[in-house]
Every structure is written in structure tokens, then in C-alpha cells.
N, C-alpha and C positions, 0 to 999 in steps of 0.2 A: 127881141133877142135874135131871132132867125135873120132879121135884116142886117145884123152885124156879123153873125157867124158865117153866113154864106160868103161875103167878100173875104173874110179872113181865111176860110178854107180855100178859096180860089187863089189867094195870095200865096199860101203855103204850097199849093199845087204848082204855081208858076215858079216858085223858087226851085222846086225839084226839077221842073222841066228845063229851066235855064241851065242848071248844072248837067242835066242829061244831054242837052244839045251842045253845050260849049265846054263843059268841064274837061272832057277828054283831050281837048286841044292842048292843054297845059302839059300833059304827060305824053310828049311826042315819042319817047322811047318805047312806049307800049305798042304792041301790034294792033292791027285793025280789029281782030276778033276779041281781044281783051277790051278795047274801047267799046265795041258793040255790045258785049255782054254786060259790062258795067253800066252802060247807058240804059240797057233794057231793065236791069235790076232797079235803077232809079225811076224809070218810067212806070213800072207796074204800080207802086204805091201812089205815084202822082196821078195816074189815071183813075185809081179807086177813089182818091180824094176829090178829084174833079167831078166824076160822075155823081158821087154822093152829094157834093155841094149843089150841083145842077138840079138833082132830084129834090133835095131839101128846099131849095129856093123856089121850085115850081110847085110845091105842095104835095108831092107824090107820097111822102112818108106820112104826112098828117091827114091826108085825104081832104084837106081844106083848100082855100084859095092860094094861088101863087103869090109869093111875096115879091118876086121879080118875074118879068117876062123872060122868055128865052133870049130875046135880043139884048135885053139889059144885062143878063148874066154873061152872055158872050162878050159884050162890051167891057164889063168888069174884068173878065178873064183876059181879054186882049190888053187892057191897060196895065194890069198887074204883070202880064207877060213882058210887055215892052219895058216896064220899069226893072224887072228882074234881069232881063237880057242886058240892059244898059249897065246895071250894077255888077253883074258877073263879068262883063267885058272889061269894065273899068278896074274893079278891085281884085278880081281873081286872076284874070288874064293880063292885067296891068296895061291895058290898051287905053290910049287917050281918046276921048270923045271930042270931036271938033264942034264948032259952032253950028254948022249945018245939021249935024246929027242931033245935037241937043234941041235945036229949034224944031226939027222934025218930030222928035219925041214929045215936045210940048204941044205941038199942033195935034198930034194923035191923041194925046191925053185930053185936050180940049174937046175934040170930036167925041170922045167917049163920054165925057161929062154931059155933053148935049144929048147923047143917046140914053144915058141912064136917068137924066133929069126928068121930072114929071111935068 
């Protein structure tokens, strides 16, 4: 169960991070400080979710064996982050992704599959 929960928590964390990083760009009329504060309010629960997922996956809460290594969890986090950035860019900011960007994302995802694989 933990093997499924950890990636889902990291995915949720990445969704929040993508909006914290890029969401404010859509609201250009807002000032810098508003963008900064809203981003920070999004990042705080994102960080709590991320840290909880990492600790859960590494067996800190159960006192048992790690389900994932730190490198594997970092790879999952990067993969979900890349996916969320691409989706927020495309669907929230309405930016087109070109073939090079899509190819690069696919290659990064493949690299992460290799890292997480056993």
C-alpha cells in the first residue's frame, strides 16, 4: 500500500509546486508581492506533503525498511514534477509544447524509469 501512496503523495506535491512556480504568470496584473505570497501559501502544504511522502517511503514513520531509496523517491518526484510543469504550461498557461520539449520530457521520464526500476 505504501508503495502506491508515496508516488501519489509526490504527484499531489508536484501539482501544487507546478502551480506555485507557474500559476502566477497567468495573473500578470497582480503585483510581485501578491504573486510571491500566493506562491508561498501554495508551497507550504506542498512542502509538508513532500516531506511526509519522503519520510513514509523511507520507513521513518513505521520504523521499518524503506520502501523506496532516497534516489528512487527523488526520481519519482522529478518525473511527476516534469509532468505537472508540462501540463500546467499547456493547459493552464495555454502554451504550446513543441516536439523538442515533448521529446525531452519523454527522455527524462525514461531516465527516471531506469532509476526507479529494480
